[in-house]
C-alpha positions in Angstrom: -18.6 -26.7 21.0 -17.9 -24.5 24.0 -16.1 -25.9 27.0 -16.5 -24.6 30.6 -15.0 -21.1 30.9 -11.6 -20.6 32.4 -11.3 -17.2 34.2 -8.1 -15.1 34.1 -7.1 -12.0 35.9 -5.9 -9.4 33.3 -5.0 -5.7 33.6 -7.5 -3.4 31.9 -7.7 -4.1 28.8 21.8 22.6 -1.2 18.6 24.0 -1.8 18.3 25.7 -5.1 15.5 25.0 -7.5 16.3 27.5 -10.1 13.6 29.8 -8.8 15.6 32.2 -6.7 13.4 31.3 -3.6 15.1 28.1 -2.6 17.8 28.0 0.0 20.7 25.7 0.7 20.1 23.5 3.7 23.1 24.9 5.6 22.1 28.5 4.9 18.6 28.0 6.3 18.8 29.7 9.7 20.7 29.2 12.8 17.8 28.1 15.0 16.6 25.5 12.7 20.1 24.1 12.1 20.8 24.0 15.8 17.6 22.1 16.4 18.3 19.6 13.7 21.9 19.1 15.0 20.6 18.4 18.5 18.0 16.0 17.1 20.7 14.1 15.1 22.8 13.8 18.2 19.8 12.3 20.0 19.2 9.9 17.0 22.8 8.7 17.2 22.5 8.0 20.9 19.0 6.5 20.8 19.1 4.3 17.7 17.5 1.0 18.9 15.8 0.5 22.2 17.5 -0.7 25.4 15.4 -3.2 27.4 17.0 -4.7 30.5 20.5 -4.4 28.9 19.2 -5.9 25.6 19.4 -3.8 22.4 16.0 -4.4 20.8 15.8 -4.8 17.0 12.9 -3.6 14.9 10.9 -6.7 15.3 11.1 -6.3 19.0 10.1 -2.7 18.8 7.2 -3.7 16.5 6.0 -6.3 19.0 6.4 -3.8 21.8 4.6 -1.2 19.8 1.7 -3.6 19.1 1.4 -4.5 22.8 -1.8 -2.6 23.3 -3.4 -4.2 20.3 -2.1 -7.6 21.2 -3.5 -7.3 24.7 -6.9 -6.5 23.3 -7.3 -8.3 20.0 -5.0 -11.3 20.3 -6.0 -11.9 23.9 -9.6 -11.9 23.0 -9.0 -14.4 20.2 -7.0 -16.6 22.6 -9.7 -16.6 25.2 -12.4 -17.2 22.7 -10.6 -20.2 21.1 -9.7 -21.6 24.5 -13.4 -21.6 25.5 -14.2 -24.1 22.7 -13.1 -27.7 22.2 -14.4 -28.2 18.7 -15.0 -25.9 15.8 -18.6 -24.9 15.2 -20.7 -22.0 13.8 -20.9 -20.4 17.2 -17.1 -20.1 17.2 -17.1 -18.4 13.8 -19.8 -16.0 14.8 -18.1 -15.0 18.0 -14.8 -14.7 16.3 -16.3 -12.3 13.7 -17.7 -10.2 16.5 -14.3 -10.1 18.3 -12.6 -9.0 15.1 -15.1 -6.2 14.6 -14.6 -5.0 18.1 -10.8 -5.0 17.4 -11.2 -2.3 14.6 -10.7 -4.8 11.8 -14.0 -3.6 10.4 -17.2 -5.5 9.7 -16.5 -6.2 6.0 -13.0 -7.6 6.6 -14.1 -9.5 9.7 -16.7 -11.3 7.6 -14.2 -12.0 4.8 -11.7 -13.5 7.3 -14.3 -15.7 8.9 -15.6 -16.9 5.5 -12.1 -17.8 4.4 -11.5 -19.5 7.8 -14.7 -21.6 7.3 -13.5 -22.7 3.9 -10.0 -23.5 5.1 -11.3 -25.5 8.1 -13.5 -27.5 5.7 -10.8 -28.0 3.1 -8.3 -29.2 5.7 -10.8 -31.2 7.7 -9.8 -29.4 10.9 -12.1 -30.0 13.9 -10.0 -29.0 16.9 -10.6 -25.4 18.1 -7.0 -25.1 19.2 -5.9 -25.0 15.5 -8.0 -21.9 14.7 -5.5 -19.3 15.8 -2.8 -20.7 13.5 -5.2 -20.7 10.6 -6.3 -17.2 11.4 -2.7 -15.9 11.4 -2.1 -17.6 8.0 -5.3 -15.9 6.5 -4.5 -12.5 7.9 -0.8 -12.6 6.7 -2.1 -13.6 3.3 -4.5 -10.7 3.2 -1.8 -8.2 4.2 0.9 -9.5 1.9 1.6 -8.0 -1.6 2.7 -4.7 -3.0 4.8 -3.6 0.0 7.9 -2.5 -1.9 8.1 1.0 -3.3 8.3 1.2 -7.1 11.5 3.3 -7.4 13.3 1.9 -10.4 13.7 5.1 -12.4 16.1 7.9 -11.6 14.7 10.0 -10.4 11.6 8.5 -8.9 9.1 10.7 -7.2 7.1 10.1 -4.0 4.2 12.4 -3.2 3.0 12.3 0.4 -0.5 13.3 1.3 -2.6 13.2 4.5 -4.7 15.3 6.9 -3.1 17.5 9.6 -2.0 15.8 12.7 -1.2 12.4 11.3 2.6 13.0 11.4 3.1 13.6 7.7 6.1 15.9 7.9 7.8 13.7 10.5 7.1 10.6 8.3 8.7 12.3 5.3 11.8 12.9 7.3 12.0 9.4 8.6 11.3 8.0 5.1 14.2 10.1 3.7 16.5 8.8 6.4 15.4 5.2 5.6 16.0 5.5 1.9 19.3 7.3 2.5 20.4 4.5 4.8 19.5 2.1 1.9 22.0 3.9 -0.3 19.7 6.2 -2.2 20.4 9.9 -2.8 17.3 11.7 -1.6 15.9 15.3 -2.2 12.9 16.8 -0.4 10.5 19.2 -1.9 8.5 21.4 0.5 5.3 21.6 -1.6 2.9 22.0 1.4 3.1 25.7 1.1 -0.2 26.5 2.8 0.1 25.1 6.3 1.9 27.5 8.7 5.4 26.3 9.6 5.2 23.2 7.3 8.2 24.4 5.3 10.3 25.1 8.4 9.4 21.8 10.0 10.3 19.9 6.9 13.6 21.8 6.8 14.4 20.6 10.3 13.8 17.0 9.2 15.9 17.5 6.0 18.8 18.6 8.2 18.2 15.8 10.7 18.1 13.2 7.9 21.1 14.7 6.1 19.4 15.4 2.8 18.8 18.5 0.8 15.5 20.3 0.4 13.9 22.5 -2.2 11.7 25.3 -0.9 9.8 28.4 -1.9 8.0 31.0 0.1 4.8 30.2 2.0 1.8 30.4 -0.3 3.7 29.5 -3.4 2.2 27.3 -6.0 2.9 23.7 -4.9 3.4 22.6 -8.5 6.1 25.2 -8.9 7.9 23.7 -5.9 7.6 20.2 -7.4 8.9 21.6 -10.7 12.0 23.0 -8.9 12.5 19.7 -6.9 12.2 17.4 -9.9 14.4 19.7 -12.1 17.0 19.8 -9.3 16.7 16.1 -8.8 17.5 15.4 -12.4 20.4 17.8 -12.4 22.0 16.3 -9.3 21.5 12.7 -10.2 19.1 12.1 -7.3 17.5 8.7 -6.9 14.3 9.8 -5.1 12.5 13.1 -4.8 10.0 13.1 -1.9 7.5 15.9 -2.0 5.4 17.0 0.9 2.0 18.3 -0.3 -1.1 20.1 1.0 -3.0 17.0 0.0 -5.9 17.0 2.4 -9.6 16.5 1.9 -11.0 20.0 2.5 -12.2 19.7 -1.0 -11.9 16.6 -3.2 -12.0 18.6 -6.4 -9.3 20.9 -5.3 -7.2 18.0 -4.2 -7.6 16.2 -7.5 -6.9 19.3 -9.4 -3.7 20.0 -7.4 -2.4 16.5 -7.6 -3.3 16.4 -11.3 -1.3 19.5 -11.9 1.6 18.2 -9.9 1.5 14.9 -11.9 1.6 16.7 -15.2 4.6 18.7 -14.0 6.4 15.5 -13.0 5.7 13.7 -16.3 6.8 16.8 -18.3 10.1 17.2 -16.4 10.9 13.5 -15.8 8.9 11.6 -18.5 8.2 8.0 -17.5 9.5 8.3 -14.0 8.0 6.1 -11.3 5.7 8.0 -9.0 4.2 6.8 -5.7 1.4 8.6 -4.0 1.6 7.6 -0.3 -1.2 8.4 2.2 -0.1 8.9 5.8 -2.7 7.7 8.4 -2.8 7.8 12.2 -3.5 4.3 13.5 -4.8 5.7 16.8 -8.0 6.9 15.0 -9.1 3.4 14.2 -12.1 3.2 11.8 -11.7 7.0 11.0 -8.3 6.0 9.4 -10.2 3.6 7.2 -12.7 6.2 6.3 -10.0 8.7 5.4 -8.2 6.1 3.3 -11.4 5.4 1.4 -12.0 9.1 0.6 -8.3 9.7 -0.4 -8.3 6.6 -2.7 -11.4 8.0 -4.5 -9.9 11.5 -4.8 -6.2 10.9 -5.3 -5.6 7.4 -6.6 -3.1 6.5 -3.8 -0.6 3.8 -4.5 0.3 3.0 -0.9 -0.3 3.7 2.8 2.0 4.6 5.7 0.5 3.9 9.1 2.0 5.9 12.0 1.6 5.8 15.8 0.9 2.0 15.9 2.8 2.1 19.3 0.1 4.3 20.9 -3.1 2.4 20.2 -5.1 -0.8 20.8 -6.6 -0.3 17.3 -3.8 -1.9 15.2 -6.4 -4.2 13.7 -7.4 -1.3 11.4 -4.3 -2.2 9.3 -6.0 -5.4 8.2 -9.2 -3.6 7.3 -7.5 -0.9 5.3 -5.5 -3.4 3.2 -8.4 -5.9 2.6 -11.2 -3.4 1.9 -9.3 -0.9 -0.2 -6.7 -3.3 -1.8 -4.1 -0.6 -1.3 -0.8 -1.9 0.0 0.7 -0.9 3.3 4.2 0.4 2.4 5.6 1.5 5.8 4.6 1.4 9.5 5.7 3.7 12.3 6.1 2.3 15.9 7.8 5.2 17.7 9.3 8.6 17.7 12.9 7.8 16.8 14.2 8.4 13.3 14.6 4.6 12.7 11.1 3.7 14.0 9.6 3.9 10.5 10.3 0.7 8.5 9.0 -1.1 5.4 5.9 -3.1 6.1 6.3 -6.9 6.3 3.0 -8.8 6.6 4.4 -11.9 8.4 6.4 -9.8 10.9 3.2 -7.8 11.6 1.1 -10.9 12.2 3.8 -12.5 14.4 4.1 -9.3 16.5 0.4 -9.0 16.7 -0.4 -12.5 17.9 2.9 -13.2 19.7 4.8 -16.4 20.0 7.9 -15.5 18.1 11.2 -14.6 19.6 13.4 -11.9 18.0 16.6 -13.0 16.2 19.6 -11.2 14.8 18.0 -11.0 11.4 15.1 -9.0 13.0 17.4 -6.0 13.9 
């Protein structure tokens, strides 16, 4: 039952692989090294965010990064719920439309509202003011599960794929830094040998993250780079080998063939090792990100997703649609440009930051 509307004024909404081509990180060229050193100095100065004299932890940065989404999706939900006194079918229908407009996607929006109907009936809830709390519970439940990387073997291998422009190389650098900070020994493999400057860009991030990188010349066979990286990883006692790839969807068959060849190399050189295939998506593309994820899942058998650029979009609702429709876990999210702005995904933190109402604590840093 809708109540009389209340109007608000809101603003508009060492690098050897045994191939002879690899270089040590510190022999890789003065310009690149200088750039990486400068970046590391910035990282040391800029770790964390200063807001009014307060050093913001990651939850605070997540909440700040989701501000645009919160101001669109969460505000719309609030205003809808506040316009009803009692729960009825009209509320469910309008909520479903609101979620669709927030880039959650039609399939997921319908699933959320179906579950909400069932939960309202099960609990005997009639007051519309309780809908938001139930909605948060349902979304957190949908998003939870499978967030942790499976890296129990030594070495383990992470293959990173994604289209140009999503921040794949930057994400690999940040992921390396994150795993290193967690006490793991990391080695990068520059197996995206086709994109101009990809190897050099990854080299800058290797230097910046303080990890070694295996490389060959541009145009080399990606599987040969992965061979060198895995071989070097075993020899050096590395915990995790992270390989950049040219894994994009210009041709599904080529992608499947390339990743199949790489997988065979990994299993031959490190039998039984844990392997993650992580897809990097740009959250600012909204439903296009969901479409990309759907195609990559079909072509490459991805094991997890990294969503970047959540701080620059009002389309953060796509996170929910990707997880629910594809049943592929969100492993990491990125909410800024700093090296520590990529963190493991936590469903409850995401929902709390999205809908608001939770203050940051020391444990959130």
